[in-house]
N, C-alpha and C positions, 0 to 999 in steps of 0.2 A: 462617489465611491470609485469611479473609474480612475481616480488619482492614486488609489492604493495599489502598490506593486507588491506581488508575492514573489519572494526569491527562495528557491530550494537549492541548498548547498550540498553538493556531492551526494545526492540521493542515491541509495543503493537498491531500492525496491521499485520496480516499474509501476506496480499497482498503486503505490502511494503517489506517484506523479499524476496518474490518471484520476485518482480519487480527489486530489487537490484541485485539479482542473474542474471537476464536477462541483465541488464546494464553491469555487470561485464563480462558476456560472450561476449557482443558486442565488448568490448575492449580487449578481450583475457586474462582476469583475472580469477583466480580460488580460491584464498585464502580468504575465507569468514569465519569470526568468529562471533558467536552470544554469547553475554554476558548476562546471566540470561534472556533469552527472555520470554516476557509475552505472546506472540502469539506462536502458534504451527507451526513451519516451515514445518511440514509434512502434514499440512491441505490441503484440496482440493483447497482453495483459494490461498495459497502460490504456489501450483503446477501449477495452471492455469496462474498465473502472471509470472511464471518462464518459460514459454513456450520456447522451444529450449535451455534452460539453466538448464535442470533438473539435470545434473551432478554437477553443481556448488552448487545447493541447497542440493542435497543428500550428498555431501562431506563436507558441512559446519560443522565446529567444534562448539560444545557448551561448554562454560566454565562458572565458577561461578563469576569470578572477572575480573576487567580490567587488573590487574597485570598479570594474566594468559594469557589474550588475547594479551598482548604486549610482552610476552616472545619471545626472539629471534630477536626482532626488533632493528634497529640502531637508529631510530627516530620515532616520532609520531606527528600527527597533528589532533586536534579536530575540529569539525565543529559546528558553532553555529550562530544564528541570533543575539545573545546578545553580545555586546562588551563593556558594561559599567563596571566601576570598575578598579582599578589599576592592579589587577591580569590579567584581560583579555586584557587590553590596551597594556601591555608590550610585548605581543607575537602575536598580531593579524595582519593579512594581508589578501589581496584578494587571490582567488585561484591561480592566476598567480604568485603573490609574494611568496606564500608558496611553490608552485611548483618549483620555482627557487632555494629555499633553500634546497629542498629535492632531486633535480635531480641527483646530483653526488652520494649521498648515495644510491639511487636506483640501481646504477650500482654495488654497493658493497654488498648489502644484503637487507633484508626485511625492509620495511618502512610501517607504519600503518596510516590509516585515520580512525578516530573514529566519529561515528554519534549517537546521543542520542535518547531517547524516543520521540515519536511524540508530546505528549501533552506539555512537559516541556523543552525538550532539556537537555543538560548536565549541571550539577551543576558547580559552580566555582571550587570546589575541584577536580572534574573530569577533567575539562579543564586544571587545574593546573598540573595534573599528566602528561599531554602531553607537548611536546616541543613547539608546535606552535598552533595557533588558526586560522582556515579558516573562513572568513566571506564573504558571497556572496552578493554583492551589489544588493539590490532589492528596490521596491517601499516602502515608509514608510507606505503606507496604507495596504500593504500585504507583510510583511517581511519574513514570514515563507514559505519556499518551501516544496513541497512534498519530502519525504525522498529520494526516488529513483532519483528524478530530481537533488537534491543536490549532490548525489553520482556521477551522470553522469557528472556534471560540473567539479567536483574536479578531477575525473579520466581523463577527456579530457585534462585539463590543465597539469596534470602530464605527460601524453603521449606526448603532444605537445612539452613540453620543454625537455623531455628526448630524443626525436628524434633529437634535435638540438645540443647536446653536444657530445664530444668525450668520449669513454668509457675508456680512459687511466687513470689509477689510479693516484690520486694526492698525495698519501702518501704510503710509504712502510709498514706502520703499520696499520693493519686492524682496522676499527672502533669498538667501545665498544658496546656490546649488552645492551639493555634497562635494563634487570634485574641486570646486573653488575653495571650500573650507579645508579640504584635505591637502591641497597644495600649500595653503597657509600653515597648516599644522606641521607638515614635513619641513617647510622652510624654517619655521620657528624652532623645531626640534634640532635641526642641524646647527642653527646659530647658538642655541643653548648648550649644545655639545662643544662647540668651538670655544665658548667661554668657561667650560667645565662646570656649568651648573648641573648638567647631566653627564656623569662620567663613570659611575661605578655600578654595582649590581642593583642599585635602587633606581637606576635611570628610568626603566620602563614604568615602574610604579609612580614615580614623580611626574612623568609626562602624562600618564593616564589621569592623574589628578588635575593637571592643567587642562587636558582635553575636556574633562567634566566641567570645570569652572568656566571655560570659554563657551562650551556647548550650551550650558544653561542660560547664558546671556543671549543666545541666538543672534550673533553679530550681524550687522548689516554689511553691505558691500563696502561702504566707506570704512567701517571698523575693521573689516578683513584687510583692507589696504593699509590701515594704520598698523596692524600687527605685522604685515610684511615689512613696513618701514622700520619697525622695531628690530626685526630680524636682520635687515640689511645694515642697520647701524651697529649691531653687535658684531656682524661679520667685518665691518670696516674697522672696528676697534681691534679685532684680532689681526687683521691683515696689516695694519699700520703699527702694530705693537704699541698701541696707545696706552699711556699710563696716566691715571688720574693724579693731579697734584694733591699731595696729602697734607699740604700746609693748611693749618686752620685759619679760617677767616676771622678777622677782628672787627 
């Protein structure tokens, strides 16, 4: 469970940071990352809510961007009460369903769960940066959980399913880190823009679909390099104004 990283994104209530630290301590977690926090994690309110988990709070890392927070992770799951829209619907699942997808990766390296700011939650773009979306079933009259409560439910499901599997590796090749996959995605996107596969108002939606398709395959390091090669070849075609011979073969 030490491989599970909790990321709080632009948290606005100091007490929620402290309460999250305490929940993490309850489950034996210590890797807490705060992305551009609006609240002071060193405030008295945060320290009071982190009772018995002061070490988790004190050792929390602060970074400026979600990319920095996800560095070194093998996969990530955002949490949100909102599931509408094609981008969210394609990757959403219950805490149990997402825990099942993450369980074997947790035995290999760091996996992140990302929680957004209390008033608004994560944007669609921020959710799309992650591999999965966790939606906790709640009453329609009160769908938004307290931040630390949502963290507790998600951690519990991860722990429950992790305890049920063998730690035997399923592949001899180690999984690819988030930052390596992201470099590949950005390279591929630029190349697809160069050849005008991505060019109009549908570009973001189309590329999100490609991210899901590739992400589900969990590409190996060699496969990531293969996709870089595809992107480089597309860039070469554009740079050399290459035209495919349209003569039919006989």
